C-alpha positions in Angstrom: -5.5 15.5 14.1 -7.2 13.1 11.8 -10.8 14.2 11.7 -12.0 10.6 11.2 -11.0 9.9 14.8 -14.2 11.7 16.0 -16.3 9.2 14.1 -17.3 5.6 14.9 -15.1 3.8 12.4 -17.3 0.7 12.5 -20.2 2.7 11.0 -18.2 2.9 7.8 -17.9 -0.9 7.3 -21.1 -2.2 8.9 -22.2 -3.5 5.5 -18.8 -4.6 4.1 -18.3 -8.4 3.7 -14.8 -9.6 4.7 -15.3 -13.3 4.1 -12.8 -13.8 1.3 -9.7 -12.8 3.3 -10.2 -15.9 5.5 -10.6 -18.2 2.4 -7.5 -16.7 0.8 -5.4 -17.4 3.9 -6.8 -20.9 4.2 -5.9 -21.7 0.6 -2.2 -20.8 0.8 -0.9 -22.2 4.1 2.7 -23.2 4.6 4.5 -21.3 1.7 8.0 -22.5 0.9 10.0 -19.5 1.9 12.9 -19.0 4.3 12.7 -15.8 6.3 15.1 -16.7 9.1 14.7 -17.8 12.7 12.9 -14.8 13.9 9.8 -15.3 11.8 7.3 -18.1 11.5 5.5 -17.9 8.2 1.8 -18.3 8.6 0.5 -17.9 5.0 0.8 -16.1 1.8 -1.3 -12.9 1.7 -0.8 -11.9 -2.0 1.6 -11.1 -4.7 2.3 -8.1 -6.9 4.7 -6.8 -9.5 7.7 -6.6 -7.1 7.2 -9.8 -5.0 5.0 -11.6 -2.5 3.5 -10.6 0.9 3.4 -13.1 3.8 1.7 -13.1 7.1 4.3 -14.0 9.7 4.6 -14.4 13.5 7.5 -12.5 15.0 8.8 -14.9 17.6 10.8 -12.4 19.6 8.2 -9.7 19.7 5.3 -12.1 20.0 3.2 -10.3 17.4 1.8 -10.9 13.9 3.4 -8.9 11.1 3.5 -8.8 7.3 6.6 -9.3 5.2 6.9 -8.1 1.6 9.6 -10.2 -0.1 11.2 -8.7 -3.2 11.3 -10.9 -6.3 15.0 -11.8 -6.5 14.9 -12.6 -10.2 13.3 -9.3 -11.0 15.9 -7.3 -9.0 18.7 -9.1 -10.8 17.3 -8.1 -14.2 16.6 -4.5 -13.2 18.9 -2.5 -10.8 16.1 0.1 -10.2 13.8 -2.5 -8.7 15.7 -2.7 -5.4 16.0 1.1 -5.3 12.2 1.4 -5.6 11.8 -1.3 -2.9 14.1 0.6 -0.6 12.4 3.8 -1.4 9.0 2.3 -0.4 10.5 1.2 3.0 12.2 4.4 3.8 9.3 6.7 2.8 6.7 4.6 4.6 8.8 4.2 7.7 9.1 8.0 8.1 5.4 8.5 8.2 3.4 8.4 11.4 -0.1 9.1 9.9 -2.7 6.6 11.1 -3.9 6.1 7.5 -0.5 5.1 6.1 0.7 1.5 6.6 3.4 1.3 9.3 6.8 -0.1 8.1 9.2 -1.3 10.8 12.3 -2.5 9.0 14.2 -3.3 5.8 16.2 -6.4 6.0 17.4 -9.5 4.0 16.6 -13.2 4.3 19.3 -15.8 5.0 19.5 -16.2 1.3 20.1 -12.5 0.7 16.7 -11.6 -0.6 15.5 -8.1 0.6 12.2 -7.8 2.5 10.1 -5.1 4.2 8.7 -5.8 7.7 5.4 -4.0 8.2 2.2 -4.1 10.2 -0.3 -6.9 9.4 -3.6 -5.7 8.2 -6.7 -7.8 8.4 -9.4 -6.9 5.9 -9.8 -6.2 2.2 -8.5 -3.8 -0.4 -10.7 -1.2 -2.2 -10.8 -3.4 -5.3 -12.9 -5.9 -3.4 -15.0 -3.1 -1.8 -15.8 -1.7 -5.3 -16.4 -5.1 -6.8 -18.8 -6.2 -4.0 -20.4 -3.1 -2.7 -20.3 -0.2 -5.3 -22.2 1.9 -5.7 -22.0 3.1 -2.1 -24.0 6.1 -0.7 -22.2 9.4 -0.9 -21.9 9.8 2.9 -20.2 6.4 3.2 -17.7 7.2 0.4 -16.9 10.5 2.1 -16.2 8.6 5.4 -14.0 6.1 3.5 -11.9 8.7 1.8 -11.6 11.4 4.4 -8.6 9.6 6.1 -7.0 8.9 2.7 -7.3 12.6 1.8 -5.8 13.6 5.2 -2.9 11.2 4.7 -2.2 12.5 1.2 -2.3 16.1 2.5 0.3 15.2 5.1 2.8 13.6 2.6 2.1 16.2 0.0 3.2 18.9 2.5 6.5 17.0 2.7 6.8 17.1 -1.1 6.0 13.3 -1.5 3.8 12.2 -4.4 2.5 8.6 -4.3 2.1 8.3 -8.1 0.3 4.9 -7.9 -2.9 5.6 -5.9 -5.5 3.0 -6.9 -8.0 0.7 -5.2 -5.5 -2.1 -4.8 -3.3 0.3 -2.8 -6.0 1.3 -0.4 -6.9 -1.1 2.4 -9.9 -1.3 4.7 -9.4 -3.2 7.9 -12.0 -5.0 9.9 -11.8 -2.3 12.5 -12.7 0.3 9.9 -9.3 1.9 9.4 -8.2 2.8 5.9 -4.5 2.5 5.0 -2.5 3.7 2.0 -0.1 1.1 0.8 2.9 0.8 -1.6 5.0 3.9 -1.9 7.3 2.0 -4.2 7.2 4.5 -7.1 6.6 7.6 -5.0 8.9 10.6 -5.6 9.8 13.9 -4.1 8.1 16.5 -6.4 10.6 19.2 -5.5 13.8 17.3 -6.4 14.7 15.7 -9.7 17.7 14.1 -8.0 15.5 12.0 -5.8 13.7 10.4 -8.7 14.4 6.7 -9.2 12.6 6.6 -12.6 14.3 8.0 -15.7 13.1 11.3 -17.2 10.2 10.5 -19.5 9.6 7.0 -18.1 5.9 6.2 -17.5 5.2 4.4 -14.2 1.9 3.8 -12.5 -1.4 2.3 -13.3 -2.8 3.8 -16.5 -6.5 3.9 -15.5 -5.6 6.1 -12.5 -2.9 8.2 -14.0 -3.3 11.9 -14.7 -2.6 13.2 -18.3 0.8 14.6 -17.4 1.8 11.3 -15.8 0.7 9.3 -18.8 2.9 11.5 -21.1 5.9 11.0 -18.8 6.1 14.6 -17.5 7.2 15.5 -13.9 4.1 15.2 -11.6 3.2 16.9 -8.4 0.5 16.3 -5.7 -2.3 16.9 -8.3 -1.6 13.5 -9.8 -2.6 11.8 -6.5 -5.7 14.0 -6.3 -6.7 13.1 -9.8 -6.4 9.4 -9.0 -8.4 9.8 -5.8 -11.2 11.4 -7.8 -11.3 8.3 -10.0 -11.5 6.0 -7.0 -14.3 8.1 -5.5 -16.2 7.8 -8.8 -15.8 4.1 -8.8 -17.1 3.8 -5.3 -20.1 5.9 -6.2 
């Protein structure tokens, strides 16, 4: 059981300001993208190294979802990009922890571009939390990171290492739930055969990478714990 369930989640975010998420949505309405007949695109939520994320309305299910669309040009240039994208979808979809984003499907647009269908999160990432509100009191930081620690413990017991834990990959919803995002470069620590990256290749975000990850060595769960410690420091 997630020990954060015993707390009032709203106590964690009572002083957090969420106003920018609405302005971001309002500034990027009606993106030019074809996701098929099932989805109505509402707006662009953001972009990253592998593609863009859209808020959509699922016409059949009658619910709001998020779609992460892979950059087709990037995938054509690097065959490993789709494998990482697929890995993110598969690993995330197999997790049922409340502090890990829910992934529902991996599919392709009518134009053949891969996308991940996942839950829509309304809130801000930890980059914004740190930029606006740090330093935070120790008790609030503990509340914010307890669920993250519990989720990491769950995936670590399965042999999964995230490898890119950073504020941009932690999301705080308006309801006070914290979600871990983006398992795109995660790996199974116990199996070299499962690794998408080449031996010695350095992947991740340098500021949050452990020394062994920086030097391209095989990493285990301690790399995620190292990154979480840096995030805690930045929150404080």
